[in-house]
N, C-alpha and C positions, 0 to 999 in steps of 0.2 A: 697267423704267425706260426712258424714251425721251429723246432729245435732238434738237434741231433738225437738219434736213438741213444738211450741210456742216460739222458739228462736226469739228474736227481729230481725226484717228485717235489721236494721242497722248493727247489729253484723254479720249477714249472709253475707251482702255485703262486710264488711271489711275482713272477713275470705276468701271469694271468691276472692277478689282482691289480697290478699297475696298468695293464692294458685296459682292464674293465673301467678303471677310473678315467683314463684318457677318453675311451670310447663313449662314456656316458655324458661327457660335457656337451651341452646344447650346441655350442659353436662348432665343435668337431662333427657332431651328427649332421648339422646343417651343411657343412662343407662337403661331406661325403654325399649327402642327399642331392646336392647340386650336380654331382657327377653320376647320379643314378645308382649309387651304392647304398644298400641297406645293411647296416652293421648288425651282425648276429653274434650272440655270445654262446659259447659251448664249452664243455669240459674237454680236457685233452683226450679222453676216451671217445667222446662224441665226435670230435674232429678226426681222430684216427679212423673211426668207422666210416665217416663221410669220405675221406680220402680213398680208403680201400674200395668203397662202393663206386666212386667216380672212376677209379682206375679200371675196375672190372667193366664198367659201362663203356669206357673208351676203347678197351681191348675189343669188345664186341663190335663196336662201330667200325673200327679199323678193319677187322676181319670181314665184316659184311660189305664194306666198301671196296675190299680188295686192295687196300693200300699196303705197299711194301717198300722196302728200301730201294733206292735207285742206284 
């Protein structure tokens, strides 16, 4: 899940708590598992770091592959 930059920390914590409850339900985990999805929990800071690292990785892949706008 993502939220706009500047979303109050208190709201992020509340939403994260609700998502955590939802994602811990055995039936929800089973439904995601059937689709090959493994749910992982992280803090907003960890998720931000992951997104930044993935973006940097993709930039490198695009450059190495010579992909550009058509």
